[in-house]
N, CA, C and O atoms as CSV, one atom per row, in Angstrom:
chain,resi,resn,atom,element,x,y,z
A,1,MET,N,N,350.411,68.959,-29.631
A,1,MET,CA,C,348.981,69.166,-29.441
A,1,MET,C,C,348.656,70.641,-29.666
A,1,MET,O,O,349.200,71.515,-28.991
A,2,ALA,N,N,347.771,70.909,-30.613
A,2,ALA,CA,C,347.325,72.276,-30.878
A,2,ALA,C,C,346.020,72.523,-30.129
A,2,ALA,O,O,345.133,71.670,-30.107
A,3,VAL,N,N,345.916,73.683,-29.524
A,3,VAL,CA,C,344.703,74.038,-28.785
A,3,VAL,C,C,343.932,75.061,-29.607
A,3,VAL,O,O,344.491,76.061,-30.058
A,4,LYS,N,N,342.639,74.798,-29.795
A,4,LYS,CA,C,341.782,75.665,-30.589
A,4,LYS,C,C,340.653,76.226,-29.729
A,4,LYS,O,O,340.204,75.592,-28.775
A,5,ILE,N,N,340.208,77.425,-30.086
A,5,ILE,CA,C,338.994,77.996,-29.513
A,5,ILE,C,C,337.957,77.839,-30.609
A,5,ILE,O,O,338.097,78.417,-31.686
A,6,ARG,N,N,336.907,77.054,-30.340
A,6,ARG,CA,C,335.945,76.733,-31.386
A,6,ARG,C,C,334.547,76.578,-30.817
A,6,ARG,O,O,334.339,76.670,-29.607
A,7,LEU,N,N,333.584,76.339,-31.712
A,7,LEU,CA,C,332.195,76.174,-31.311
A,7,LEU,C,C,331.869,74.701,-31.130
A,7,LEU,O,O,332.317,73.857,-31.906
A,8,ALA,N,N,331.085,74.397,-30.101
A,8,ALA,CA,C,330.543,73.059,-29.889
A,8,ALA,C,C,329.025,73.193,-29.969
A,8,ALA,O,O,328.431,73.976,-29.228
A,9,ARG,N,N,328.397,72.435,-30.864
A,9,ARG,CA,C,326.962,72.564,-31.097
A,9,ARG,C,C,326.173,71.833,-30.018
A,9,ARG,O,O,326.489,70.703,-29.645
A,10,HIS,N,N,325.141,72.507,-29.530
A,10,HIS,CA,C,324.206,71.928,-28.572
A,10,HIS,C,C,322.805,72.324,-28.992
A,10,HIS,O,O,322.635,73.075,-29.953
A,11,GLY,N,N,321.809,71.836,-28.293
A,11,GLY,CA,C,320.431,72.130,-28.641
A,11,GLY,C,C,319.829,70.983,-29.424
A,11,GLY,O,O,320.524,70.042,-29.805
A,12,SER,N,N,318.540,71.069,-29.658
A,12,SER,CA,C,317.856,69.993,-30.355
A,12,SER,C,C,317.905,70.197,-31.868
A,12,SER,O,O,318.446,71.189,-32.357
A,13,LYS,N,N,317.340,69.260,-32.587
A,13,LYS,CA,C,317.329,69.295,-34.040
A,13,LYS,C,C,316.676,70.582,-34.538
A,13,LYS,O,O,315.586,70.942,-34.095
A,14,LYS,N,N,317.341,71.267,-35.451
A,14,LYS,CA,C,316.878,72.528,-36.050
A,14,LYS,C,C,316.824,73.702,-35.067
A,14,LYS,O,O,316.332,74.773,-35.422
A,15,LYS,N,N,317.321,73.520,-33.838
A,15,LYS,CA,C,317.318,74.595,-32.844
A,15,LYS,C,C,318.678,74.674,-32.164
A,15,LYS,O,O,318.783,74.424,-30.963
A,16,PRO,N,N,319.722,75.019,-32.918
A,16,PRO,CA,C,321.071,74.970,-32.350
A,16,PRO,C,C,321.405,76.187,-31.488
A,16,PRO,O,O,320.902,77.288,-31.713
A,17,PHE,N,N,322.250,75.962,-30.515
A,17,PHE,CA,C,322.997,77.030,-29.876
A,17,PHE,C,C,324.386,76.467,-29.677
A,17,PHE,O,O,324.581,75.252,-29.711
A,18,TYR,N,N,325.332,77.326,-29.474
A,18,TYR,CA,C,326.727,76.898,-29.457
A,18,TYR,C,C,327.424,77.365,-28.194
A,18,TYR,O,O,327.164,78.457,-27.688
A,19,ARG,N,N,328.313,76.522,-27.695
A,19,ARG,CA,C,329.211,76.912,-26.622
A,19,ARG,C,C,330.562,77.210,-27.250
A,19,ARG,O,O,331.014,76.488,-28.139
A,20,VAL,N,N,331.199,78.264,-26.792
A,20,VAL,CA,C,332.552,78.567,-27.245
A,20,VAL,C,C,333.473,77.854,-26.265
A,20,VAL,O,O,333.475,78.151,-25.071
A,21,VAL,N,N,334.258,76.910,-26.784
A,21,VAL,CA,C,335.087,76.081,-25.925
A,21,VAL,C,C,336.539,76.103,-26.372
A,21,VAL,O,O,336.851,76.386,-27.529
A,22,VAL,N,N,337.413,75.799,-25.430
A,22,VAL,CA,C,338.830,75.592,-25.707
A,22,VAL,C,C,339.026,74.086,-25.730
A,22,VAL,O,O,338.719,73.398,-24.756
A,23,ALA,N,N,339.547,73.567,-26.859
A,23,ALA,CA,C,339.667,72.125,-27.001
A,23,ALA,C,C,340.928,71.760,-27.776
A,23,ALA,O,O,341.474,72.566,-28.529
A,24,ASN,N,N,341.370,70.532,-27.572
A,24,ASN,CA,C,342.443,69.972,-28.373
A,24,ASN,C,C,341.934,69.879,-29.807
A,24,ASN,O,O,340.792,69.474,-30.023
A,25,SER,N,N,342.745,70.240,-30.780
A,25,SER,CA,C,342.297,70.254,-32.170
A,25,SER,C,C,341.919,68.873,-32.676
A,25,SER,O,O,341.207,68.760,-33.674
A,26,GLU,N,N,342.375,67.828,-32.017
A,26,GLU,CA,C,342.071,66.469,-32.457
A,26,GLU,C,C,340.788,65.914,-31.837
A,26,GLU,O,O,340.327,64.847,-32.240
A,27,SER,N,N,340.210,66.614,-30.872
A,27,SER,CA,C,338.960,66.169,-30.244
A,27,SER,C,C,337.791,66.369,-31.200
A,27,SER,O,O,337.834,67.271,-32.037
A,28,PRO,N,N,336.738,65.539,-31.094
A,28,PRO,CA,C,335.556,65.742,-31.936
A,28,PRO,C,C,334.883,67.081,-31.631
A,28,PRO,O,O,335.068,67.650,-30.556
A,29,ARG,N,N,334.108,67.569,-32.583
A,29,ARG,CA,C,333.466,68.880,-32.443
A,29,ARG,C,C,332.692,69.018,-31.134
A,29,ARG,O,O,332.836,70.017,-30.429
A,30,ASP,N,N,331.875,68.024,-30.810
A,30,ASP,CA,C,331.053,68.092,-29.603
A,30,ASP,C,C,331.623,67.225,-28.487
A,30,ASP,O,O,330.927,66.929,-27.516
A,31,GLY,N,N,332.868,66.822,-28.615
A,31,GLY,CA,C,333.480,65.926,-27.645
A,31,GLY,C,C,334.114,66.662,-26.482
A,31,GLY,O,O,333.668,67.738,-26.083
A,32,ARG,N,N,335.160,66.060,-25.951
A,32,ARG,CA,C,335.832,66.580,-24.777
A,32,ARG,C,C,336.436,67.956,-25.054
A,32,ARG,O,O,336.999,68.198,-26.121
A,33,TYR,N,N,336.308,68.845,-24.080
A,33,TYR,CA,C,336.930,70.155,-24.182
A,33,TYR,C,C,337.611,70.495,-22.864
A,33,TYR,O,O,337.337,69.886,-21.830
A,34,ILE,N,N,338.496,71.472,-22.922
A,34,ILE,CA,C,339.273,71.861,-21.748
A,34,ILE,C,C,338.468,72.818,-20.870
A,34,ILE,O,O,338.400,72.652,-19.652
A,35,GLU,N,N,337.856,73.828,-21.510
A,35,GLU,CA,C,337.115,74.826,-20.745
A,35,GLU,C,C,336.087,75.509,-21.638
A,35,GLU,O,O,336.335,75.728,-22.824
A,36,GLN,N,N,334.936,75.845,-21.067
A,36,GLN,CA,C,333.935,76.626,-21.778
A,36,GLN,C,C,334.168,78.095,-21.468
A,36,GLN,O,O,334.244,78.481,-20.301
A,37,ILE,N,N,334.283,78.919,-22.509
A,37,ILE,CA,C,334.587,80.334,-22.279
A,37,ILE,C,C,333.541,81.283,-22.854
A,37,ILE,O,O,333.704,82.500,-22.778
A,38,GLY,N,N,332.467,80.738,-23.430
A,38,GLY,CA,C,331.461,81.638,-23.976
A,38,GLY,C,C,330.242,80.902,-24.496
A,38,GLY,O,O,330.117,79.684,-24.366
A,39,LEU,N,N,329.340,81.686,-25.096
A,39,LEU,CA,C,328.069,81.178,-25.588
A,39,LEU,C,C,327.690,81.962,-26.831
A,39,LEU,O,O,327.925,83.168,-26.907
A,40,TYR,N,N,327.095,81.268,-27.819
A,40,TYR,CA,C,326.598,81.915,-29.031
A,40,TYR,C,C,325.241,81.317,-29.354
A,40,TYR,O,O,325.121,80.107,-29.550
A,41,ASP,N,N,324.215,82.166,-29.410
A,41,ASP,CA,C,322.865,81.719,-29.754
A,41,ASP,C,C,322.391,82.506,-30.977
A,41,ASP,O,O,321.921,83.635,-30.841
A,42,PRO,N,N,322.513,81.911,-32.180
A,42,PRO,CA,C,322.149,82.627,-33.399
A,42,PRO,C,C,320.639,82.740,-33.617
A,42,PRO,O,O,320.207,83.488,-34.494
A,43,ARG,N,N,319.838,82.027,-32.852
A,43,ARG,CA,C,318.387,82.018,-33.061
A,43,ARG,C,C,317.682,83.218,-32.445
A,43,ARG,O,O,316.554,83.533,-32.821
A,44,ARG,N,N,318.316,83.873,-31.529
A,44,ARG,CA,C,317.698,85.054,-30.916
A,44,ARG,C,C,317.877,86.260,-31.829
A,44,ARG,O,O,318.775,86.279,-32.671
A,45,ALA,N,N,317.031,87.256,-31.663
A,45,ALA,CA,C,317.162,88.488,-32.447
A,45,ALA,C,C,317.357,89.641,-31.478
A,45,ALA,O,O,316.419,89.948,-30.742
A,46,PRO,N,N,318.485,90.289,-31.427
A,46,PRO,CA,C,319.726,89.971,-32.133
A,46,PRO,C,C,320.429,88.752,-31.510
A,46,PRO,O,O,320.155,88.374,-30.371
A,47,ALA,N,N,321.328,88.159,-32.276
A,47,ALA,CA,C,322.044,86.968,-31.808
A,47,ALA,C,C,322.813,87.270,-30.525
A,47,ALA,O,O,323.392,88.346,-30.379
A,48,VAL,N,N,322.816,86.321,-29.606
A,48,VAL,CA,C,323.511,86.479,-28.330
A,48,VAL,C,C,324.936,85.965,-28.482
A,48,VAL,O,O,325.155,84.818,-28.872
A,49,ILE,N,N,325.899,86.822,-28.172
A,49,ILE,CA,C,327.306,86.436,-28.185
A,49,ILE,C,C,327.892,86.868,-26.848
A,49,ILE,O,O,327.975,88.061,-26.555
A,50,GLU,N,N,328.297,85.898,-26.040
A,50,GLU,CA,C,328.858,86.197,-24.722
A,50,GLU,C,C,330.207,85.505,-24.580
A,50,GLU,O,O,330.366,84.345,-24.960
A,51,PHE,N,N,331.168,86.227,-24.033
A,51,PHE,CA,C,332.483,85.661,-23.747
A,51,PHE,C,C,332.858,85.993,-22.313
A,51,PHE,O,O,332.484,87.042,-21.789
A,52,LYS,N,N,333.600,85.092,-21.682
A,52,LYS,CA,C,334.245,85.412,-20.413
A,52,LYS,C,C,335.568,86.048,-20.816
A,52,LYS,O,O,336.533,85.351,-21.130
A,53,ALA,N,N,335.606,87.375,-20.805
A,53,ALA,CA,C,336.719,88.125,-21.384
A,53,ALA,C,C,338.065,87.763,-20.762
A,53,ALA,O,O,339.069,87.662,-21.466
A,54,ASP,N,N,338.086,87.568,-19.446
A,54,ASP,CA,C,339.352,87.245,-18.788
A,54,ASP,C,C,339.871,85.877,-19.237
A,54,ASP,O,O,341.069,85.714,-19.468
A,55,LYS,N,N,338.977,84.897,-19.362
A,55,LYS,CA,C,339.406,83.556,-19.785
A,55,LYS,C,C,339.797,83.544,-21.255
A,55,LYS,O,O,340.741,82.855,-21.642
A,56,LEU,N,N,339.071,84.306,-22.082
A,56,LEU,CA,C,339.417,84.395,-23.498
A,56,LEU,C,C,340.810,84.987,-23.660
A,56,LEU,O,O,341.625,84.454,-24.413
A,57,ALA,N,N,341.090,86.082,-22.962
A,57,ALA,CA,C,342.403,86.716,-23.050
A,57,ALA,C,C,343.499,85.784,-22.548
A,57,ALA,O,O,344.586,85.733,-23.123
A,58,ALA,N,N,343.217,85.053,-21.484
A,58,ALA,CA,C,344.215,84.132,-20.934
A,58,ALA,C,C,344.557,83.035,-21.936
A,58,ALA,O,O,345.732,82.722,-22.128
A,59,TRP,N,N,343.541,82.443,-22.582
A,59,TRP,CA,C,343.810,81.370,-23.548
A,59,TRP,C,C,344.502,81.891,-24.798
A,59,TRP,O,O,345.364,81.213,-25.356
A,60,LEU,N,N,344.135,83.086,-25.241
A,60,LEU,CA,C,344.823,83.662,-26.400
A,60,LEU,C,C,346.289,83.930,-26.085
A,60,LEU,O,O,347.153,83.745,-26.941
A,61,SER,N,N,346.570,84.366,-24.859
A,61,SER,CA,C,347.965,84.618,-24.473
A,61,SER,C,C,348.762,83.333,-24.342
A,61,SER,O,O,349.984,83.340,-24.484
A,62,LYS,N,N,348.064,82.210,-24.065
A,62,LYS,CA,C,348.740,80.917,-23.968
A,62,LYS,C,C,348.971,80.289,-25.340
A,62,LYS,O,O,349.624,79.250,-25.439
A,63,GLY,N,N,348.442,80.906,-26.402
A,63,GLY,CA,C,348.687,80.407,-27.743
A,63,GLY,C,C,347.539,79.658,-28.380
A,63,GLY,O,O,347.722,79.065,-29.443
A,64,ALA,N,N,346.361,79.659,-27.774
A,64,ALA,CA,C,345.204,78.998,-28.379
A,64,ALA,C,C,344.775,79.796,-29.611
A,64,ALA,O,O,344.724,81.025,-29.573
A,65,ARG,N,N,344.467,79.090,-30.702
A,65,ARG,CA,C,344.098,79.733,-31.950
A,65,ARG,C,C,342.592,79.628,-32.153
A,65,ARG,O,O,342.055,78.520,-32.137
A,66,PRO,N,N,341.887,80.756,-32.344
A,66,PRO,CA,C,340.456,80.680,-32.625
A,66,PRO,C,C,340.208,80.244,-34.075
A,66,PRO,O,O,341.005,80.548,-34.962
A,67,THR,N,N,339.109,79.539,-34.307
A,67,THR,CA,C,338.712,79.202,-35.666
A,67,THR,C,C,338.232,80.482,-36.351
A,67,THR,O,O,338.058,81.506,-35.690
A,68,GLN,N,N,338.017,80.434,-37.660
A,68,GLN,CA,C,337.553,81.618,-38.390
A,68,GLN,C,C,336.230,82.126,-37.840
A,68,GLN,O,O,336.051,83.330,-37.663
A,69,THR,N,N,335.315,81.224,-37.572
A,69,THR,CA,C,333.998,81.617,-37.073
A,69,THR,C,C,334.102,82.276,-35.709
A,69,THR,O,O,333.466,83.300,-35.462
A,70,VAL,N,N,334.897,81.698,-34.825
A,70,VAL,CA,C,335.053,82.274,-33.488
A,70,VAL,C,C,335.757,83.629,-33.572
A,70,VAL,O,O,335.420,84.546,-32.823
A,71,ALA,N,N,336.722,83.761,-34.465
A,71,ALA,CA,C,337.401,85.054,-34.633
A,71,ALA,C,C,336.399,86.124,-35.068
A,71,ALA,O,O,336.464,87.257,-34.591
A,72,GLN,N,N,335.475,85.780,-35.966
A,72,GLN,CA,C,334.434,86.724,-36.385
A,72,GLN,C,C,333.523,87.084,-35.213
A,72,GLN,O,O,333.151,88.246,-35.048
A,73,LEU,N,N,333.165,86.089,-34.399
A,73,LEU,CA,C,332.312,86.350,-33.239
A,73,LEU,C,C,333.005,87.259,-32.233
A,73,LEU,O,O,332.372,88.131,-31.639
A,74,ILE,N,N,334.304,87.056,-32.042
A,74,ILE,CA,C,335.069,87.911,-31.122
A,74,ILE,C,C,335.041,89.353,-31.632
A,74,ILE,O,O,334.824,90.289,-30.863
A,75,ARG,N,N,335.263,89.518,-32.944
A,75,ARG,CA,C,335.227,90.874,-33.521
A,75,ARG,C,C,333.860,91.509,-33.363
A,75,ARG,O,O,333.760,92.689,-33.027
A,76,ARG,N,N,332.788,90.729,-33.605
A,76,ARG,CA,C,331.420,91.266,-33.456
A,76,ARG,C,C,331.131,91.639,-32.015
A,76,ARG,O,O,330.514,92.671,-31.752
A,77,ALA,N,N,331.575,90.804,-31.072
A,77,ALA,CA,C,331.304,91.075,-29.651
A,77,ALA,C,C,332.069,92.303,-29.182
A,77,ALA,O,O,331.532,93.105,-28.418
A,78,THR,N,N,333.315,92.465,-29.622
A,78,THR,CA,C,334.093,93.626,-29.182
A,78,THR,C,C,333.608,94.907,-29.835
A,78,THR,O,O,333.651,95.965,-29.208
A,79,SER,N,N,333.142,94.839,-31.096
A,79,SER,CA,C,332.641,96.049,-31.744
A,79,SER,C,C,331.285,96.469,-31.160
A,79,SER,O,O,330.980,97.660,-31.097
A,80,ALA,N,N,330.477,95.499,-30.737
A,80,ALA,CA,C,329.194,95.811,-30.106
A,80,ALA,C,C,329.398,96.401,-28.721
A,80,ALA,O,O,328.605,97.230,-28.275
A,81,ALA,N,N,330.466,95.976,-28.031
A,81,ALA,CA,C,330.726,96.480,-26.682
A,81,ALA,C,C,331.282,97.898,-26.705
A,81,ALA,O,O,331.181,98.618,-25.712
A,82,SER,N,N,331.865,98.303,-27.821
A,82,SER,CA,C,332.463,99.648,-27.924
A,82,SER,C,C,331.419,100.729,-28.043
A,82,SER,O,O,331.759,101.908,-28.138
């Protein structure tokens, strides 16, 4: 079982926001997840990117692999915090 850190889409039609979740790679995109560790709202100006830093670090240390999109969001969030 591979564990991924990925986005789960929520919100209504044409008004998406995303939860950053830790999930089994075989689970559906918006299906069951292990833990929610962040939030991404691309509709706001500027876009809101929030992570629970301690939980993100813990899952990365356990071997969870972020998707390409989540990896970009992590880089954007850490560069904005600097």
